[in-house]
C-alpha positions as CSV (number, residue, x, y, z in Angstrom):
1,X,-3.2,39.2,34.7
2,X,-0.3,37.1,35.8
3,X,-0.7,33.4,36.5
4,X,2.2,31.5,38.2
5,X,3.1,28.0,37.2
6,X,1.6,26.5,40.3
7,X,-1.7,28.3,40.0
8,X,-2.0,27.5,36.3
9,X,-1.4,23.8,37.0
10,X,-4.0,23.8,39.8
11,X,-6.6,25.7,37.8
12,X,-6.1,23.3,34.8
13,X,-6.2,20.2,37.1
14,X,-9.4,21.3,38.8
15,X,-11.1,22.1,35.5
16,X,-9.9,18.8,34.1
17,X,-11.2,16.8,37.0
18,X,-14.6,18.5,37.0
19,X,-15.1,18.0,33.3
20,X,-13.3,14.8,32.5
21,X,-16.5,12.7,32.4
22,X,-18.1,15.1,29.9
23,X,-15.0,15.4,27.9
24,X,-14.4,11.7,27.5
25,X,-18.1,11.2,26.6
26,X,-17.8,13.8,23.9
27,X,-14.6,12.7,22.4
28,X,-16.2,10.2,20.2
29,X,-18.2,12.9,18.3
30,X,-16.5,14.7,15.5
31,X,-12.8,14.2,14.5
32,X,-12.1,12.3,11.3
33,X,-14.9,11.0,9.1
34,X,-15.3,10.1,5.5
35,X,-15.4,13.8,4.3
36,X,-13.6,16.0,6.8
37,X,-10.8,16.2,9.4
38,X,-11.8,18.5,12.3
39,X,-9.0,20.6,13.9
40,X,-9.3,23.3,16.5
41,X,-8.1,26.8,16.6
42,X,-7.9,28.3,20.2
43,X,-6.7,31.9,19.8
44,X,-6.9,35.3,21.5
45,X,-9.5,36.8,19.2
46,X,-10.6,39.5,21.7
47,X,-8.8,41.2,24.6
48,X,-5.4,42.8,24.8
49,X,-3.6,40.0,23.0
50,X,-6.0,39.8,20.1
51,X,-3.5,41.3,17.6
52,X,-1.3,38.3,18.1
53,X,-4.1,35.7,18.2
54,X,-6.0,36.9,15.1
55,X,-2.8,37.1,13.1
56,X,-1.7,33.6,14.1
57,X,-5.2,32.3,13.3
58,X,-5.1,33.9,9.9
59,X,-1.8,32.3,9.1
60,X,-3.2,28.9,10.2
61,X,-6.3,29.4,8.0
62,X,-4.1,30.1,5.0
63,X,-2.1,26.9,5.5
64,X,-5.4,24.9,5.7
65,X,-6.9,26.7,2.6
66,X,-3.8,25.8,0.6
67,X,-4.1,22.1,1.7
68,X,-7.9,22.0,0.9
69,X,-7.4,23.7,-2.5
70,X,-4.9,21.0,-3.3
71,X,-7.4,18.2,-2.6
72,X,-7.1,17.9,1.2
73,X,-5.6,14.9,2.9
74,X,-6.5,11.5,1.4
75,X,-9.5,13.2,-0.2
76,X,-10.7,14.7,3.1
77,X,-11.0,18.4,3.7
78,X,-9.8,20.0,6.9
79,X,-12.5,21.8,8.8
80,X,-11.2,24.5,11.2
81,X,-13.3,25.0,14.4
82,X,-12.5,28.3,16.2
83,X,-12.8,29.3,19.8
84,X,-11.8,32.5,21.5
85,X,-9.5,32.4,24.5
86,X,-10.3,36.1,25.1
87,X,-6.6,36.8,26.1
88,X,-7.1,35.1,29.5
89,X,-5.7,31.8,30.8
90,X,-9.0,30.7,32.3
91,X,-10.8,31.4,29.1
92,X,-8.2,29.4,27.2
93,X,-9.2,26.4,29.4
94,X,-12.9,27.0,28.6
95,X,-12.1,27.3,24.9
96,X,-10.1,24.1,24.8
97,X,-12.8,22.2,26.7
98,X,-15.4,23.4,24.2
99,X,-13.3,22.4,21.2
100,X,-12.6,18.9,22.6
101,X,-16.0,18.0,24.3
102,X,-18.5,19.8,22.1
103,X,-16.7,20.0,18.7
104,X,-14.7,16.7,18.9
105,X,-11.5,18.1,17.5
106,X,-8.5,15.8,17.6
107,X,-5.7,18.3,17.3
108,X,-5.5,22.0,18.3
109,X,-3.3,25.0,17.2
110,X,-2.9,27.9,19.6
111,X,-3.3,30.0,21.7
112,X,-0.6,32.5,20.8
113,X,0.9,33.5,24.1
114,X,2.6,31.4,26.8
115,X,0.3,31.8,29.7
116,X,-2.8,30.8,27.7
117,X,-1.1,27.7,26.2
118,X,0.1,26.6,29.6
119,X,-3.4,26.9,30.9
120,X,-5.0,24.8,28.2
121,X,-2.3,22.1,28.1
122,X,-3.5,20.0,31.0
123,X,-7.0,19.6,29.6
124,X,-5.6,18.7,26.1
125,X,-3.1,16.3,27.6
126,X,-5.7,14.6,29.8
127,X,-7.7,13.9,26.6
128,X,-4.7,13.1,24.3
129,X,-5.3,16.0,22.0
130,X,-2.0,17.3,20.6
131,X,-1.4,21.0,20.7
132,X,0.9,23.0,18.4
133,X,1.7,26.4,20.0
134,X,2.8,28.9,17.2
135,X,4.2,31.7,19.3
136,X,4.6,30.7,22.9
137,X,8.3,30.9,23.6
138,X,8.7,29.9,27.3
139,X,10.6,26.6,27.7
140,X,7.9,25.5,30.2
141,X,5.3,25.3,27.4
142,X,6.7,22.0,26.1
143,X,9.0,20.7,28.9
144,X,8.1,19.8,32.5
145,X,10.6,18.3,35.0
146,X,13.1,17.8,32.3
147,X,10.9,15.8,30.0
148,X,8.8,16.8,26.9
149,X,5.1,17.1,27.6
150,X,3.8,14.2,25.4
151,X,1.1,16.2,23.6
152,X,2.5,19.7,23.4
153,X,4.6,21.0,20.5
154,X,5.6,24.4,19.2
155,X,6.6,26.0,15.8
156,X,8.7,28.9,17.3
157,X,12.1,29.0,18.9
158,X,12.3,29.4,22.7
159,X,13.2,32.3,25.0
160,X,16.7,31.0,25.9
161,X,17.6,31.0,22.2
162,X,16.5,34.7,21.9
163,X,18.1,35.8,25.1
164,X,21.4,34.2,24.2
165,X,21.4,35.5,20.7
166,X,20.8,39.1,21.9
167,X,23.4,38.8,24.6
168,X,26.0,37.6,22.2
169,X,25.0,40.2,19.7
170,X,25.3,43.0,22.3
171,X,28.7,41.8,23.4
172,X,30.3,40.7,20.1
173,X,28.7,42.9,17.5
174,X,27.9,46.0,19.4
175,X,30.9,45.7,21.7
176,X,28.7,46.6,24.7
177,X,30.2,46.5,28.2
178,X,27.2,47.7,30.2
179,X,23.5,46.9,30.0
180,X,20.3,47.8,31.7
181,X,17.3,45.4,31.9
182,X,13.9,46.9,31.6
183,X,11.3,44.1,32.1
184,X,7.6,43.6,32.2
185,X,7.3,42.2,35.7
186,X,3.8,40.8,34.9
187,X,5.1,38.7,32.0
188,X,6.9,35.3,32.3
189,X,8.0,35.9,28.7
190,X,9.8,39.1,29.7
191,X,11.3,37.8,32.9
192,X,12.6,34.6,31.3
193,X,14.3,36.5,28.5
194,X,15.8,39.0,31.0
195,X,17.3,36.2,33.1
196,X,19.0,34.5,30.1
197,X,20.3,37.8,28.7
198,X,21.8,38.8,32.0
199,X,23.5,35.3,32.5
200,X,24.9,35.2,28.9
201,X,25.9,38.9,28.8
202,X,27.8,38.7,32.0
203,X,29.4,35.4,31.1
204,X,30.7,37.2,28.0
205,X,32.4,39.9,30.2
206,X,29.6,42.5,30.3
207,X,27.9,43.9,33.3
208,X,24.2,44.5,33.9
209,X,24.3,47.7,35.9
210,X,20.6,48.3,36.6
211,X,17.3,46.5,36.5
212,X,13.9,48.3,36.3
213,X,10.4,47.0,35.8
214,X,7.0,48.0,34.5
215,X,3.6,46.4,34.1
216,X,1.6,45.5,31.0
217,X,-0.8,48.2,30.0
218,X,1.3,50.9,31.7
219,X,1.2,54.2,29.9
220,X,3.8,56.5,31.5
221,X,7.3,55.0,31.8
222,X,9.3,58.2,32.4
223,X,10.0,57.7,36.1
224,X,11.9,54.5,35.4
225,X,13.4,55.8,32.2
226,X,14.8,58.8,34.1
227,X,16.7,56.3,36.4
228,X,17.8,54.3,33.4
229,X,19.2,57.4,31.8
230,X,21.5,57.9,34.8
231,X,23.1,54.5,34.2
232,X,24.4,55.7,30.8
233,X,24.6,52.0,29.7
234,X,25.7,50.9,26.3
235,X,22.5,49.0,25.7
236,X,19.0,48.7,27.3
237,X,17.4,45.3,26.9
238,X,13.5,45.5,26.7
239,X,12.0,42.1,26.1
240,X,8.3,43.0,25.9
241,X,5.3,43.3,23.5
242,X,4.9,46.0,20.9
243,X,2.3,48.2,22.6
244,X,4.5,48.9,25.7
245,X,7.7,48.8,23.6
246,X,6.5,51.5,21.3
247,X,5.7,53.8,24.2
248,X,8.9,53.0,26.0
249,X,11.1,53.8,23.0
250,X,9.2,57.0,22.3
251,X,9.5,58.2,25.9
252,X,13.1,57.1,26.2
253,X,14.2,59.2,23.2
254,X,12.1,62.2,24.4
255,X,14.2,62.0,27.7
256,X,17.4,62.0,25.7
257,X,18.4,58.3,26.2
258,X,20.9,57.6,23.4
259,X,21.7,54.0,24.3
260,X,21.1,51.2,21.8
261,X,17.7,49.6,22.6
262,X,17.5,45.9,22.2
263,X,14.4,43.6,22.1
264,X,12.9,40.3,21.0
265,X,10.1,39.0,18.8
266,X,7.4,40.9,20.8
267,X,8.7,44.0,19.0
268,X,7.9,42.5,15.6
269,X,4.7,44.2,14.7
270,X,4.2,47.2,12.3
271,X,2.3,49.0,15.1
272,X,5.5,49.6,17.0
273,X,6.5,52.1,14.3
274,X,3.1,53.9,14.6
275,X,3.4,54.1,18.4
276,X,7.1,55.0,18.7
277,X,7.8,56.9,15.5
278,X,10.4,56.0,12.9
279,X,13.1,58.4,14.2
280,X,12.8,57.1,17.8
281,X,13.4,53.5,16.6
282,X,16.7,54.3,15.0
283,X,19.6,52.5,16.7
284,X,17.3,49.7,17.9
285,X,17.7,46.0,17.3
286,X,15.5,42.9,18.0
287,X,15.5,39.2,17.4
288,X,12.7,37.5,15.5
289,X,11.8,34.5,13.4
290,X,12.3,35.6,9.8
291,X,13.1,38.5,7.6
292,X,10.5,39.2,4.9
293,X,13.1,39.9,2.2
294,X,14.6,36.4,2.5
295,X,14.1,34.4,-0.7
296,X,12.7,31.3,1.1
297,X,9.8,33.2,2.7
298,X,8.6,34.9,-0.5
299,X,6.1,32.2,-1.3
300,X,4.3,32.6,2.0
301,X,4.3,36.4,1.9
302,X,2.9,36.5,-1.6
303,X,0.1,34.0,-0.7
304,X,-0.8,35.8,2.5
305,X,-1.0,39.2,0.7
306,X,-3.2,37.7,-2.0
307,X,-5.5,36.2,0.7
308,X,-5.7,39.1,3.1
309,X,-4.6,42.1,1.2
310,X,-1.8,43.1,3.6
311,X,1.6,42.0,4.7
312,X,1.9,39.3,7.3
313,X,3.4,40.0,10.7
314,X,5.6,37.4,12.5
315,X,2.6,35.9,14.4
316,X,0.8,35.2,11.1
317,X,4.0,33.5,9.8
318,X,4.2,31.4,12.9
319,X,0.6,30.4,12.7
320,X,1.2,29.4,9.1
321,X,4.2,27.4,10.2
322,X,2.1,25.6,12.9
323,X,-0.5,24.8,10.2
324,X,2.1,23.3,7.9
325,X,3.5,21.2,10.7
326,X,0.0,19.9,11.6
327,X,-0.9,19.1,8.0
328,X,2.4,17.4,7.3
329,X,2.0,15.3,10.5
330,X,-1.6,14.3,9.8
331,X,-0.6,13.1,6.3
332,X,2.3,11.0,7.6
333,X,0.2,9.7,10.5
334,X,-2.6,8.7,8.2
335,X,-5.1,10.6,10.3
336,X,-5.5,12.1,13.8
337,X,-4.9,9.0,16.0
338,X,-3.2,10.8,18.9
339,X,-0.3,8.4,19.3
340,X,0.5,8.3,15.6
341,X,0.1,12.0,15.3
342,X,2.5,12.6,18.2
343,X,5.1,10.3,16.6
344,X,4.7,12.1,13.3
345,X,5.2,15.5,14.9
346,X,8.3,14.3,16.7
347,X,9.7,13.0,13.4
348,X,9.3,16.3,11.5
349,X,12.5,16.9,9.6
350,X,13.5,19.6,7.1
351,X,9.9,20.7,6.6
352,X,9.6,23.8,4.5
353,X,7.3,26.2,6.3
354,X,6.6,30.0,6.0
355,X,9.7,31.1,7.9
356,X,12.2,28.6,6.5
357,X,12.8,24.9,7.4
358,X,11.8,23.1,10.6
359,X,13.2,19.9,12.2
360,X,11.7,18.9,15.5
361,X,13.8,18.0,18.5
362,X,11.9,15.0,19.8
363,X,13.4,15.3,23.3
364,X,12.0,18.8,23.9
365,X,9.2,19.2,21.2
366,X,10.9,22.4,20.2
367,X,11.8,23.1,16.5
368,X,15.4,23.5,15.4
369,X,15.4,26.7,13.3
370,X,17.4,29.9,12.8
371,X,16.8,33.3,14.3
372,X,17.4,36.7,12.7
373,X,18.4,40.1,14.2
374,X,16.8,43.1,12.6
375,X,17.8,46.7,12.8
376,X,15.2,49.5,12.5
377,X,16.4,52.2,10.0
378,X,14.0,55.1,9.6
379,X,11.0,52.9,10.4
380,X,12.1,50.1,8.1
381,X,13.5,46.7,9.1
382,X,16.9,45.7,7.8
383,X,18.7,42.4,8.3
384,X,21.6,42.7,10.7
385,X,22.4,39.1,11.3
386,X,21.1,35.5,10.8
387,X,21.9,33.1,13.6
388,X,21.8,29.3,12.8
389,X,21.1,27.0,15.7
390,X,24.1,25.2,17.2
391,X,24.6,21.8,15.7
């Protein structure tokens, strides 16, 4: 279900107004005490985004386990309190309300996707509970009216960075002159990325010759893909999530579309190979947050495999990053006092996390970090380029 910015704000404001008395009364319970530091995990544990939410939650849990195994923070162990946003913005509000009022958490990580973070942010902000969003890439998550939202941070790069990186890659590396956009019209994530890609690709001298749309949970994409085939474009940009991406790629190749297919971090899940097939994914490229063969991420990957018996996906890595950010900030803040914790998060600098190093841009509450472009080769990811942030 799609929620526009105005409806999200209205929904959050109404919920906040109705519950503010109960929330404030409950805030004194929980939080820091002599033995523990309570933090909240608000993730999509059920519903159609559960694969993202559970992975990010598991990454967060690993970061907390490592901290606790090393003695905690000033002798206190971190206790993680979980709530399920059920892959719905309204449920994200309910989960945030529960974590703050009933459980007394003083900082939250999650949810995974943009709409759910946007929905919970007003309740958290009204109660001065900092949020770290691991995977929500829309600029609007942390910035409103040109200013950083005071209690909302993230551990991932933002959509404009991905859209610009892929437009430059298409133009400069692939020498593409024409492109088609194939967007999920129900997703702010997809539409935002498509807008930036088009702007940057055409500024570089290319031309977007066609735009088509689908809806999340669609199964048959062949009508739109048949139109796309007639464009005979050099590249097709598909900024969407793995389940639809896998089906689109499979059906595109079945129809004989030979264009290079481009995507973003929503592609970065092993299930995309299961759905599309290894052969269909040849000649596809996508931007994401790290490459698992980079030396600096080997420590995280090894620890995750030892803990869970499987390789992490990108959402697990970003959940781990958010956990490391949170732990580092609590240590430097000397606890979870909200003003001190916000200041510590804003001052994050050269922090080693799962995907590399993070420095926080205090003006936007966005991390300054590199992006990578991966190429699929017979079902296996290969590093194509690593893009450092400007400056």
